[in-house]
Residue, then its C-alpha position, 0 to 999 in steps of 0.5 A: m434739323n440742320f446744324s445752323i438751325k440747331r445752334t440758333v435754337t440752343i443759343a436762344a434757349a441758353a439766353g432765355a435761361v440766363a435772363v430768367a434765372p435771376l427772377a427765379l432766384g428772387l434776385g429781381s430787385g432790392t436787397a431785402s424783403a418787406a419787414s412786418e410791423s412787429q419787426w419795425d416796432s422792435v427796431a423802433q423800441c431799440e432806436s428810440g424807445g418806441d417813440w415814433s415822434i422823437d426829436t432829441g437833437n442828435g440829427y436823427y428823427g422819428g421812431l426809426q431814427f432817420s437822418q434828414s437826408t436819408w428820410e428825404a432820399n427815400g420819399g419822406q416829406g418834412s421831418a420823420s419826427n412829425a410823420s405817422k408811424s405808417e409813413q415812417i415804416a413806408v420810408a423805412e421799407n424803401v431804405l431796407a430795399s436799397q441798403g438792407s438791414g445795415a442801415w440800422p447797424v445796432c437795431g436792424s438784426s431782426l429785419 
């Protein structure tokens, strides 16, 4: 193999390794993986006493205590306090993927 062909093959192999490395390390997207339903139940218990339809007037809604802007930005419709538990968890998974467990600074340590 002459020098220019060998160099091209080496550069292509290195570029391929760099492109694949984040996928192999699980760094493809998001900051956290999906949480289990029991983990979300624990967060809701801490945030709202486990009341998935709570609206106390404090500016946060539903079992996982979403602000309206966070709820809407992550796919929620209407108000979290009127949404089903499963809808709240689906929106929470989006929040978890984009913000990590710090979105629930007091109650999210189990996520």
